[in-house]
C-alpha positions as CSV (number, residue, x, y, z in Angstrom):
1,M,102.2,122.0,95.6
2,S,99.6,120.7,93.1
3,R,100.3,119.5,89.7
4,F,96.6,118.8,88.7
5,G,96.8,121.1,85.6
6,S,99.9,119.6,84.2
7,R,99.4,118.5,80.5
8,H,101.7,115.8,79.0
9,G,99.9,113.5,76.9
10,R,100.5,113.3,73.2
11,H,98.5,110.4,72.1
12,G,94.8,110.2,71.1
13,F,92.1,110.1,68.3
14,S,89.3,111.5,66.1
15,I,88.1,110.1,62.7
16,V,90.6,110.1,60.1
17,A,88.9,112.5,57.8
18,L,88.4,114.9,60.7
19,L,92.2,114.4,61.7
20,V,93.2,115.6,58.3
21,A,91.1,118.7,58.4
22,L,92.4,119.3,61.8
23,A,96.0,118.8,60.9
24,A,95.6,121.4,58.0
25,G,93.9,124.0,60.2
26,D,96.2,123.7,63.4
27,G,99.1,123.4,61.1
28,A,98.2,126.7,59.4
29,A,97.9,128.5,62.6
30,A,101.0,127.1,64.2
31,Q,103.1,129.3,62.0
32,E,102.6,132.9,61.0
33,A,104.7,134.7,58.4
34,G,105.9,137.9,59.2
35,S,106.2,141.1,56.7
36,D,109.7,140.7,56.2
37,G,109.1,136.9,55.1
38,T,110.3,135.2,58.2
39,I,108.2,132.5,59.8
40,T,107.6,132.9,63.4
41,L,106.9,129.5,65.3
42,D,105.0,128.8,68.5
43,T,107.2,128.7,71.5
44,V,108.3,125.2,72.6
45,T,109.2,124.6,76.2
46,V,111.3,121.8,77.0
47,E,110.6,120.6,80.6
48,G,113.8,118.6,82.3
49,Q,111.2,115.8,83.6
50,S,109.1,115.4,80.6
51,Q,110.1,111.9,80.3
52,A,108.9,111.2,83.9
53,A,105.7,113.1,83.2
54,D,104.9,111.2,79.8
55,P,102.1,109.1,80.8
56,V,103.2,106.3,78.2
57,G,106.9,107.0,78.3
58,P,109.4,104.8,79.7
59,G,109.9,106.9,82.9
60,V,113.2,108.2,84.2
61,G,115.3,105.8,86.3
62,Y,113.0,103.7,88.3
63,G,110.2,106.2,88.4
64,A,107.2,108.0,86.5
65,D,105.3,110.9,87.7
66,T,102.1,110.2,85.5
67,S,100.1,107.3,84.4
68,R,96.9,107.0,82.4
69,A,96.2,103.4,84.0
70,G,94.4,104.8,87.1
71,T,92.1,107.5,85.5
72,K,92.5,107.2,81.7
73,T,93.6,110.7,81.8
74,D,97.0,112.3,82.1
75,T,97.0,112.8,86.0
76,P,100.0,112.8,88.1
77,I,99.9,109.4,90.3
78,L,100.2,111.4,93.3
79,E,96.7,113.0,92.8
80,V,95.0,109.5,92.0
81,P,93.1,108.0,95.0
82,Q,94.4,104.4,94.3
83,S,97.7,102.4,94.7
84,I,99.5,102.5,91.5
85,Q,103.0,101.4,90.6
86,V,105.1,102.0,87.5
87,L,107.8,99.5,86.4
88,T,110.0,101.5,84.3
89,R,111.9,100.4,81.2
90,Q,115.3,101.2,83.0
91,L,114.1,98.5,85.9
92,I,113.1,96.1,83.2
93,E,116.6,96.3,81.5
94,D,118.7,96.6,84.7
95,T,117.1,93.4,86.3
96,G,117.4,91.4,82.9
97,A,113.6,90.4,83.0
98,R,112.7,87.7,80.5
99,S,109.0,87.8,81.2
100,L,106.1,89.6,82.7
101,T,106.6,87.3,85.8
102,D,110.1,88.6,86.3
103,I,109.0,92.3,86.0
104,L,106.0,91.9,88.4
105,R,108.4,90.5,91.3
106,H,109.2,94.0,92.0
107,A,105.8,95.2,92.5
108,A,103.7,95.2,95.7
109,G,100.7,93.2,96.1
110,V,101.4,91.1,93.0
111,M,102.1,87.2,93.1
112,P,103.2,86.4,89.7
113,G,103.8,83.0,88.4
114,G,101.2,80.0,88.4
115,Y,101.1,76.3,87.8
116,Y,102.0,76.2,83.9
117,N,104.9,77.2,82.0
118,G,104.3,79.8,78.9
119,W,101.6,81.9,80.4
120,D,101.2,85.3,82.4
121,Y,99.7,84.2,85.8
122,V,99.1,87.2,88.0
123,R,97.4,87.6,91.3
124,I,96.9,90.7,92.8
125,R,95.9,91.2,96.5
126,G,95.3,87.6,96.6
127,F,92.8,87.5,93.7
128,E,93.4,86.1,90.1
129,A,94.0,88.8,87.8
130,D,95.0,86.8,84.5
131,T,91.9,88.3,82.9
132,S,92.8,91.9,83.8
133,V,96.3,92.2,82.1
134,F,95.5,94.9,79.5
135,L,97.6,96.0,76.6
136,D,97.8,99.9,76.1
137,G,94.5,100.3,78.1
138,L,92.4,97.8,76.1
139,V,91.5,94.2,76.9
140,N,94.7,92.1,75.8
141,D,93.6,88.5,75.2
142,Y,90.4,88.4,77.1
143,Y,91.0,85.3,79.5
144,V,94.1,83.1,78.1
145,G,97.1,85.0,79.7
146,I,99.5,84.9,77.0
147,A,103.2,85.7,77.8
148,T,104.4,89.0,76.7
149,D,108.0,89.6,75.9
150,P,109.5,92.7,77.6
151,L,111.4,93.8,74.6
152,L,107.9,95.2,73.3
153,L,107.3,97.2,76.6
154,D,108.1,100.7,77.7
155,R,106.8,100.2,81.1
156,V,104.3,97.9,83.3
157,E,101.7,99.6,85.3
158,V,100.0,98.0,88.2
159,V,96.8,99.3,89.4
160,R,95.9,97.7,92.9
161,G,92.1,97.6,93.7
162,P,89.2,97.4,91.4
163,A,89.3,99.3,88.2
164,S,85.9,98.5,86.8
165,T,84.7,101.9,87.0
166,L,86.8,102.7,84.0
167,Y,87.7,99.4,82.5
168,G,84.6,97.3,83.0
169,A,85.3,93.5,83.3
170,G,88.2,93.2,85.9
171,S,89.7,91.3,88.8
172,A,88.6,92.6,92.3
173,G,92.5,92.8,93.1
174,G,93.3,95.1,90.3
175,M,94.9,95.3,87.0
176,V,98.2,95.2,85.2
177,N,98.6,97.6,81.9
178,L,101.3,96.6,79.5
179,V,102.5,99.9,77.8
180,S,103.8,99.1,74.4
181,K,107.0,100.9,73.0
182,R,106.0,103.6,70.6
183,P,107.6,105.6,67.7
184,V,109.8,108.5,68.8
185,P,111.1,111.3,66.4
186,E,114.6,109.8,66.4
187,N,116.8,107.9,64.0
188,F,118.3,104.9,65.6
189,A,118.7,101.1,65.6
190,T,119.8,98.7,68.5
191,V,120.8,95.2,68.0
192,T,121.3,92.7,70.6
193,T,122.2,88.8,70.9
194,M,121.6,86.9,74.3
195,A,123.1,83.5,75.3
196,G,122.3,81.6,78.5
197,T,123.8,78.6,80.5
198,E,120.6,76.7,80.0
199,G,120.7,76.9,76.2
200,D,118.8,79.9,75.9
201,Y,119.4,82.4,73.0
202,Q,117.7,85.5,71.7
203,A,118.7,88.1,68.7
204,T,116.4,91.4,68.9
205,L,116.1,94.5,66.7
206,D,114.7,97.9,68.1
207,A,114.9,100.5,65.1
208,G,113.5,104.0,64.7
209,L,113.1,106.0,61.9
210,V,111.9,109.6,61.0
211,L,109.9,109.5,57.7
212,T,109.6,113.3,57.0
213,P,111.8,116.4,57.3
214,D,109.3,118.1,59.7
215,E,109.3,115.2,62.0
216,T,105.6,114.6,61.8
217,L,105.8,111.1,60.7
218,Y,107.9,108.6,62.3
219,G,107.9,104.8,62.8
220,R,109.4,102.0,65.0
221,L,110.1,98.3,64.3
222,L,110.7,95.6,67.0
223,I,111.9,92.2,66.0
224,L,112.7,89.3,68.3
225,L,114.0,85.7,67.5
226,G,114.6,83.4,70.3
227,S,114.7,79.9,72.1
228,E,114.4,79.2,75.7
229,D,115.2,75.7,77.1
230,T,114.2,74.1,80.0
231,F,115.8,72.3,82.7
232,I,113.1,69.4,82.8
233,E,114.3,66.4,81.2
234,H,112.9,65.2,77.6
235,V,111.2,68.7,76.8
236,D,112.4,70.6,73.8
237,P,113.4,74.3,73.8
238,S,110.5,76.7,73.0
239,K,110.9,78.9,70.3
240,R,109.4,82.2,69.3
241,I,109.4,85.0,66.6
242,V,107.9,88.6,67.2
243,V,107.4,91.4,64.7
244,A,105.9,94.7,65.9
245,P,105.9,97.6,63.6
246,S,104.3,101.0,64.7
247,L,103.7,104.3,63.0
248,T,102.8,108.0,64.5
249,W,101.6,110.8,62.7
250,K,101.8,114.1,64.9
251,P,101.1,116.9,62.4
252,N,100.8,119.4,65.4
253,A,101.1,119.6,69.0
254,Q,97.4,119.0,69.4
255,T,96.7,116.1,67.2
256,S,98.3,112.5,66.9
257,L,97.6,109.2,65.5
258,T,99.6,106.0,66.2
259,L,99.2,102.9,64.6
260,L,100.3,99.7,66.4
261,A,100.8,96.0,65.1
262,R,102.1,93.1,66.1
263,Y,102.7,89.3,64.8
264,S,104.0,86.7,67.0
265,E,104.3,82.9,66.9
266,N,105.4,80.6,69.8
267,W,106.4,77.0,69.5
268,D,106.4,76.3,73.4
269,R,106.7,73.1,75.4
270,A,103.9,72.1,77.8
271,A,105.9,70.1,80.2
272,P,103.7,68.0,82.8
273,T,103.8,69.2,86.5
274,L,104.6,67.0,89.3
275,P,102.4,65.4,92.2
276,A,102.7,66.8,95.6
277,R,103.6,63.6,97.2
278,G,107.4,63.3,96.5
279,T,107.9,66.8,96.1
280,V,106.4,69.1,98.9
281,L,104.8,66.0,100.7
282,P,106.5,63.0,102.0
283,N,106.6,59.8,99.8
284,A,107.8,56.4,101.3
285,N,109.4,55.9,97.8
286,G,111.8,59.0,98.1
287,K,111.9,62.5,96.8
288,L,111.2,63.2,93.1
289,P,114.0,65.4,91.2
290,L,112.6,68.4,90.2
291,D,113.6,67.8,86.5
292,R,111.6,64.5,86.4
293,F,109.6,64.3,83.2
294,L,106.1,62.4,83.5
295,G,105.1,62.3,80.0
296,E,106.5,60.7,76.8
297,P,109.5,62.0,74.8
298,D,107.5,61.1,71.6
299,Y,104.6,63.1,73.1
300,P,106.2,65.7,75.2
301,G,103.6,68.3,75.2
302,K,103.4,71.3,72.7
303,L,101.7,74.5,72.3
304,N,101.9,76.4,68.9
305,L,100.2,79.8,69.4
306,E,100.1,82.4,66.6
307,S,98.8,85.7,67.3
308,Q,98.0,88.9,65.2
309,R,97.2,92.4,66.6
310,L,96.3,95.6,64.8
311,G,95.0,98.9,66.4
312,Y,95.5,102.5,66.8
313,E,95.6,105.4,69.2
314,F,94.1,108.8,68.4
315,R,93.9,112.0,70.2
316,H,93.0,115.7,69.5
317,E,93.0,118.6,71.9
318,F,90.7,121.1,70.6
319,D,92.0,123.9,73.0
320,E,92.8,124.1,76.9
321,T,89.5,122.9,77.8
322,F,88.3,120.0,75.4
323,A,89.8,116.8,74.0
324,V,88.8,113.6,72.5
325,R,90.4,110.3,72.2
326,Q,89.8,106.9,70.8
327,N,91.7,103.5,71.2
328,L,90.9,100.4,68.9
329,R,92.4,97.0,68.6
330,M,91.5,93.9,66.6
331,S,93.3,90.6,67.7
332,W,93.4,87.2,66.2
333,F,94.6,83.9,68.1
334,D,95.1,80.4,66.9
335,S,96.6,77.6,69.2
336,K,97.2,74.1,69.2
337,W,98.1,72.3,72.2
338,S,98.8,68.8,73.3
339,N,99.8,67.4,76.6
340,I,99.5,64.6,79.2
341,I,97.5,65.7,82.3
342,Y,96.6,64.1,85.6
343,P,93.1,63.4,86.7
344,G,93.9,63.1,90.3
345,F,94.9,59.4,90.7
346,L,98.1,58.2,92.4
347,A,97.9,54.5,93.4
348,A,98.2,53.3,96.9
349,D,101.7,52.4,96.2
350,D,102.4,56.0,95.9
351,R,104.1,55.7,92.6
352,T,101.8,54.6,89.9
353,L,100.4,57.6,88.2
354,M,97.4,57.5,86.0
355,R,98.1,60.0,82.8
356,F,95.4,61.2,80.3
357,Y,96.2,62.2,76.9
358,Y,94.8,65.7,75.8
359,S,94.7,67.7,72.7
360,Q,92.8,70.9,71.7
361,R,92.6,73.6,68.8
362,D,91.6,76.9,69.7
363,K,90.6,79.9,67.7
364,W,89.6,83.1,69.1
365,T,89.3,86.8,68.1
366,V,88.9,89.9,70.5
367,F,87.8,93.2,69.3
368,S,88.0,96.2,71.6
369,I,87.3,100.1,71.3
370,D,87.3,102.8,73.8
371,T,86.3,106.4,73.0
372,A,86.2,109.3,75.4
373,A,85.9,113.1,75.7
374,E,87.8,115.2,78.2
375,A,86.8,118.6,79.6
376,R,88.9,121.1,82.0
377,F,86.6,123.7,83.5
378,S,86.0,125.6,86.7
379,T,82.5,126.1,88.6
380,G,83.2,128.9,91.2
381,S,86.3,127.9,93.1
382,L,86.2,124.3,92.0
383,Q,88.4,122.9,89.0
384,H,87.0,120.0,87.2
385,F,88.7,117.5,84.9
386,V,85.8,115.4,83.4
387,A,86.1,112.2,81.3
388,V,82.9,110.8,79.5
389,G,83.4,107.8,77.6
390,V,81.9,104.5,75.9
391,D,83.9,101.3,75.4
392,Y,82.8,97.9,73.7
393,S,84.4,94.5,73.3
394,A,83.7,91.3,71.6
395,Y,85.1,87.8,72.2
396,D,84.5,84.9,70.1
397,D,86.1,81.4,70.8
398,E,85.9,78.1,69.1
399,N,87.4,75.0,70.6
400,D,87.8,71.6,69.5
401,A,89.2,69.1,72.2
402,S,89.9,65.4,72.9
403,D,87.6,63.6,75.4
404,F,89.8,62.2,77.9
405,S,89.3,58.8,76.9
406,V,92.8,57.6,76.2
407,F,95.0,57.0,79.4
408,D,97.8,54.8,80.8
409,F,100.0,54.6,83.7
410,I,103.7,55.8,84.7
411,D,106.0,54.8,87.4
412,I,106.9,58.4,88.8
413,F,110.1,57.1,90.4
414,D,111.3,54.7,87.7
415,P,109.5,56.0,84.4
416,D,109.4,53.6,81.6
417,Y,109.1,55.7,78.5
418,G,108.2,54.3,74.9
419,Q,104.5,53.8,75.2
420,P,102.9,54.6,71.9
421,S,101.5,57.9,71.5
422,P,97.7,57.6,70.6
423,A,95.8,59.4,68.2
424,Q,93.7,62.3,69.8
425,P,90.6,63.0,67.8
426,L,89.1,66.4,68.5
427,T,85.5,65.2,69.2
428,V,84.4,67.8,71.7
429,H,83.4,71.2,70.2
430,T,82.6,74.1,72.3
431,Q,81.8,77.6,71.1
432,A,81.7,80.6,73.4
433,D,81.1,84.4,72.8
434,S,80.8,87.6,74.7
435,R,79.8,91.1,74.1
436,A,80.2,93.9,76.5
437,L,79.1,97.5,76.4
438,G,80.0,100.2,79.0
439,F,79.3,103.8,79.5
440,Y,81.6,105.6,82.2
441,V,81.9,109.0,83.5
442,Q,84.6,110.5,85.9
443,D,85.1,113.8,87.5
444,Q,88.5,115.0,89.3
445,V,87.5,117.8,91.2
446,K,90.2,120.3,92.5
447,I,89.2,121.8,95.9
448,G,91.7,124.6,96.7
449,S,95.2,123.7,95.8
450,D,95.8,120.4,97.6
451,V,92.6,118.4,97.6
452,T,91.3,116.3,94.8
453,V,87.9,114.4,94.8
454,T,87.5,111.7,92.2
455,L,84.0,110.4,91.4
456,G,83.0,108.1,88.8
457,G,80.4,105.5,87.7
458,R,80.1,103.1,85.0
459,F,77.1,101.1,83.6
460,D,78.0,97.6,81.9
461,R,76.0,95.5,80.1
462,A,77.7,92.0,79.2
463,K,76.1,89.1,77.3
464,T,77.6,85.7,77.2
465,S,76.7,82.5,75.5
466,S,78.3,79.0,75.0
467,D,77.3,75.8,73.0
468,G,79.1,72.6,74.2
469,P,78.4,69.1,75.1
470,S,76.1,69.8,77.7
471,G,74.1,72.1,75.7
472,H,73.3,75.7,75.1
473,A,73.9,78.3,77.8
474,E,73.5,82.1,77.9
475,S,73.3,85.1,80.3
476,E,72.9,88.7,80.2
477,D,74.0,91.0,83.2
478,D,73.9,94.7,84.0
479,K,76.0,96.2,86.7
480,F,76.6,99.9,87.9
481,S,80.1,100.1,89.4
482,P,80.9,103.3,91.4
483,K,83.9,104.6,92.8
484,A,84.7,107.5,95.1
485,G,88.0,108.7,96.3
486,I,89.9,111.6,97.9
487,T,93.4,112.7,97.9
488,W,95.0,115.6,100.2
489,E,98.6,116.8,99.4
490,F,99.5,117.8,102.8
491,Q,103.2,118.6,101.8
492,P,104.5,119.1,98.5
493,G,105.3,115.7,97.1
494,F,103.2,113.9,100.0
495,A,99.6,112.9,99.9
496,A,97.2,111.1,101.7
497,Y,94.1,109.2,100.0
498,A,91.0,107.2,100.7
499,T,88.9,105.3,98.2
500,Y,85.8,102.9,97.7
501,S,85.5,100.9,94.4
502,E,83.6,97.9,93.0
503,S,84.5,95.3,90.4
504,F,82.6,93.4,88.0
505,R,83.8,90.4,85.8
506,P,81.6,88.4,83.5
507,Q,83.2,84.6,83.0
508,P,82.6,83.9,79.3
509,G,83.9,80.3,78.3
510,R,83.9,79.2,81.9
511,S,81.2,76.4,82.6
512,T,80.3,74.6,85.5
513,A,80.5,70.6,85.8
514,S,76.7,70.7,84.9
515,G,77.2,72.7,81.8
516,G,75.9,76.1,82.9
517,N,77.6,79.6,82.7
518,V,79.2,80.7,85.6
519,E,77.8,84.0,86.7
520,P,79.7,87.2,87.1
521,E,82.1,87.8,89.7
522,T,81.8,91.0,91.8
523,G,84.0,92.7,94.4
524,V,84.0,95.9,96.9
525,N,87.0,97.5,98.0
526,Y,87.8,100.0,100.9
527,E,91.3,101.5,100.7
528,I,93.5,104.1,102.5
529,G,96.8,105.1,102.0
530,L,99.8,107.5,101.8
531,K,102.0,108.6,98.7
532,A,105.1,110.2,98.0
533,D,106.7,111.7,94.9
534,S,109.4,114.3,95.4
535,E,109.5,117.3,93.1
536,D,113.0,116.2,91.7
537,G,111.6,112.7,91.1
538,T,114.3,110.8,93.2
539,L,111.9,109.6,95.8
540,G,108.4,107.9,95.5
541,G,106.4,105.3,96.7
542,T,102.8,104.1,98.3
543,L,101.5,102.6,101.6
544,A,98.2,101.2,101.2
545,L,95.8,99.6,103.5
546,F,92.9,97.5,101.8
547,D,89.6,95.4,102.6
548,I,88.4,93.6,99.6
549,T,85.3,91.3,99.5
550,R,84.9,89.1,96.4
551,Q,81.8,87.3,95.5
552,N,80.9,84.4,93.1
553,V,84.5,83.1,92.6
554,A,85.1,80.6,90.1
555,S,88.1,78.3,90.3
556,S,89.8,75.7,87.9
557,T,88.9,72.1,88.6
558,G,92.0,70.8,86.6
559,F,89.9,70.1,83.4
560,P,89.8,72.7,80.7
561,N,87.2,75.1,80.6
562,V,85.4,73.4,83.7
563,Y,85.0,75.5,87.0
564,A,83.8,75.4,90.4
565,V,82.2,78.3,92.3
566,S,83.3,78.8,95.8
567,G,81.2,81.7,96.9
568,E,82.8,84.6,98.9
569,Q,86.4,85.7,99.7
570,R,87.8,88.6,101.8
571,S,91.4,89.8,101.3
572,R,92.8,92.3,103.8
573,G,96.5,93.6,103.8
574,V,99.2,96.0,103.7
575,E,101.4,97.1,100.8
576,L,104.3,99.4,100.5
577,D,106.5,100.1,97.3
578,A,109.2,102.7,97.4
579,R,112.0,103.9,94.9
580,W,115.0,106.1,95.9
581,S,117.6,107.6,93.7
582,P,120.0,109.2,96.4
583,A,122.9,109.8,94.1
584,P,123.7,109.9,90.4
585,G,123.6,106.4,89.0
586,L,122.2,104.8,92.1
587,D,118.7,103.4,91.9
588,L,117.0,101.6,94.7
589,T,113.3,99.8,94.8
590,A,111.7,97.8,97.2
591,A,108.3,96.3,98.0
592,Y,106.4,94.6,100.7
593,T,103.0,93.0,101.0
594,Y,100.9,91.5,103.7
595,T,97.9,89.6,102.8
596,H,95.2,88.1,104.9
597,I,92.8,86.3,102.7
598,R,90.2,83.7,103.5
599,V,87.2,82.0,101.9
600,T,84.1,83.4,104.0
601,E,81.2,81.6,102.3
602,G,80.9,78.4,100.1
603,D,82.9,75.5,99.8
604,N,86.0,75.3,101.9
605,D,84.8,78.1,104.3
606,G,87.8,79.5,106.3
607,A,90.4,78.1,104.0
608,T,93.1,80.2,102.6
609,P,93.1,80.3,98.5
610,R,96.0,78.7,96.9
611,N,99.3,80.4,95.8
612,V,98.9,83.4,98.2
613,P,101.8,83.8,100.6
614,A,100.9,85.9,103.5
615,H,104.2,88.0,103.3
616,M,106.0,88.9,100.3
617,Y,109.0,91.2,99.8
618,S,111.6,92.2,97.2
619,A,114.4,94.7,96.9
620,W,116.6,95.7,94.2
621,A,119.7,98.0,93.9
622,H,121.7,99.1,91.0
623,Y,124.7,101.5,90.6
624,R,126.3,102.8,87.5
625,L,129.8,104.5,87.9
626,Q,129.7,107.8,86.7
627,D,133.5,108.7,86.3
628,G,137.0,107.5,87.0
629,P,138.8,104.6,85.1
630,L,135.7,102.2,85.8
631,E,133.3,104.7,84.2
632,G,130.6,102.8,82.2
633,F,130.5,99.7,84.6
634,G,127.3,99.0,86.3
635,F,126.3,96.3,88.8
636,G,123.3,95.3,90.9
637,A,121.6,92.7,92.9
638,G,118.1,91.9,94.4
639,V,116.3,89.6,96.5
640,S,112.6,88.2,96.4
641,H,111.1,86.3,99.4
642,Y,107.8,84.6,99.6
643,T,106.5,82.8,102.7
644,K,104.6,79.4,102.6
645,Q,101.3,79.2,100.4
646,Q,98.5,76.9,100.1
647,G,98.8,74.4,97.3
648,D,95.1,73.8,96.8
649,D,91.8,75.0,97.6
650,G,91.2,72.7,100.6
651,N,94.5,73.6,102.2
652,S,95.6,69.9,102.3
653,F,99.3,70.7,101.8
654,T,101.5,73.8,101.3
655,L,104.3,75.2,99.2
656,P,107.5,75.9,101.3
657,A,108.8,79.6,101.4
658,Y,111.6,80.5,99.2
659,T,113.9,83.2,98.7
660,L,115.7,84.2,95.3
661,V,118.8,86.4,94.8
662,D,119.5,87.9,91.3
663,A,122.6,89.9,90.2
664,T,123.7,91.8,87.4
665,L,127.2,93.2,85.8
666,S,127.1,95.6,82.9
667,Y,129.6,97.6,81.0
668,E,128.5,100.3,78.5
669,Q,131.0,102.4,76.3
670,G,129.6,104.4,73.4
671,P,127.4,102.4,71.1
672,Y,128.6,99.0,72.9
673,R,127.0,97.4,75.8
674,A,127.4,94.1,77.6
675,Q,125.4,92.7,80.4
676,L,125.8,89.6,82.5
677,N,122.5,88.4,84.5
678,V,122.3,85.6,87.0
679,S,118.9,84.5,88.1
680,N,118.6,82.3,91.2
681,L,122.3,82.9,92.2
682,F,122.3,80.4,95.2
683,D,120.3,77.7,93.2
684,E,117.3,77.8,95.7
685,E,115.0,74.6,95.1
686,Y,111.4,76.0,95.1
687,Y,108.1,75.7,93.8
688,V,106.4,78.3,91.9
689,G,102.7,77.5,92.3
690,S,100.0,74.6,92.3
691,Y,96.4,74.2,92.0
692,S,96.0,70.5,93.2
693,D,98.2,67.9,94.7
694,F,98.8,66.6,91.2
695,Y,100.0,70.1,89.7
696,V,103.1,71.4,91.4
697,L,105.2,73.5,89.2
698,P,108.8,73.6,90.1
699,G,111.1,76.9,89.8
700,A,114.1,76.9,87.6
701,P,117.7,76.7,88.9
702,T,120.6,79.0,88.5
703,E,120.9,80.4,85.1
704,A,123.3,83.0,83.6
705,R,122.9,84.9,80.6
706,L,125.1,87.3,78.6
707,T,123.6,90.1,76.4
708,L,125.7,92.0,73.7
709,G,124.2,95.1,72.2
710,Y,125.1,97.7,69.7
711,T,123.3,101.0,69.0
712,F,123.8,102.7,65.5
């Protein structure tokens, strides 16, 4: 049974003047006065699974039927010839996720986490995807990977495999789309407070308000105040504040305008990592404790990041055939960072480490706009759903940094703190900018009732330039990125698919050691798979087999903004994600990934890229008691396992395999809710990631967090 024609989207665009005119015209048409003075309203149909079908909503349970991420249209996931997984609001809340890393542990094909605290590091199918974390379908922060708090999100969408045909610059492995909480036409307010055993605390507000009697104007406000401590000694807790207001005007069923704003400021710690010798490699002097601090208490490493975002989503459906939409966002970022970093020198005694003092100031802006027209029509027996669009993004960055001229030494096994904190003049100035313009077209062609062919193409033109200590460098690149795929729904709720797609990613702000710009990265993907999405929404998932070749790969050298180009990599593997709700109140989800990735050309030929385990699996189960004396109680548990992974590009050492177990217990009665989450239940000692033998990041020990909430 096909669901190609379902139309659940409610958000989109036109110009404001046109919107007012359309609102007036359509509003008049929506109501007709009878001769007796009564008002006849349009028929409103309420579907039981409308939340599951909402392409930007929180989903139902652990599932969602529809997503815009894969096609930029309101298409059922079952009909998209690509592996897509939606991590719903319910899953985020049940697991007590504190970061994007926590959420993505439940996604197949994704290796979350990295080698530094405070950032959203993401690898998909073995490839870095930090620059492919989008927010509401638009470029988020371009390449920085700023952490996003789960409070702000209704869902997280993972698109595995290249998405450049629609989104332009992106990772060959795929993309992550963060979907913001939006206003709903309801009056409510939920307040929560959280405290943790590691000294964490947090207070939040999530409030909605209907502003007009006809429910055409309504808003939402999210506020977060929090502090998060760390298990590493001598490191101050991080603090953050977030304020995110939004407003929706929906004058009729065909037109909507949503304004989205966000202000956040983080006072984060930048704790130095640990060397491999003494952690994952033997050291004659012994083993380093995971909480060892190798900086200076008076110079602990700090990151102050202030960000502001303002944008809108606008959509109008003219009739059953034509619609237009536009999304726009402007973002401003300002960061101040100081830390102690290691250049790669540990003395022959395996205990004396050279440290560099480093500071930088970064100010950058990102502008993104995406405009498209959609049309549904038939040519003979073929049904078409066509999207034609243009998008543009601009990125400007000014960076002032110290010059690595100040250094000293520390005994890593017997640190003698108290060395004077030197002044760090910002003498190195770098300026980088990027402009990207893309034109795309996509046709989803329905052949009969069960076969959908998706064809797409995009032309990108990207310009980058940089000025720094090595002089001026600039580049201009053009790229056509095609995509072709087919899905066959051979049984109601079950489909097979195959696809071919390409990726393209300019690399602004990234320079080689000689000062030149790093050329754009490209990729080619072949993929086949099976999908399931039962009609009642209780069962769903995807099995995918993929083969991706990625070229012109840039990897960090350990020094800011300096990269090495390693040539070509090839990733092949299998992914499986599944969700099942076999009974009321019982939700299950699981994911498995096998990844075989190698460098096939260039430096380290034959090596496995760092931070990519061959096998990953996760499972989570949660049950809410539906009746009886214990009604309102819920409990759940989950496990995540990662096999060993390479610690550097030369494969000189590995990070050991590890398994994490989490658990939760909750109680909800009327407006009251209490939830206890325990992460790393068995206090596993593990290492999250690395990029050299001087940058190994230890994982956090057991922590319990209690959250209390009340809804007005």
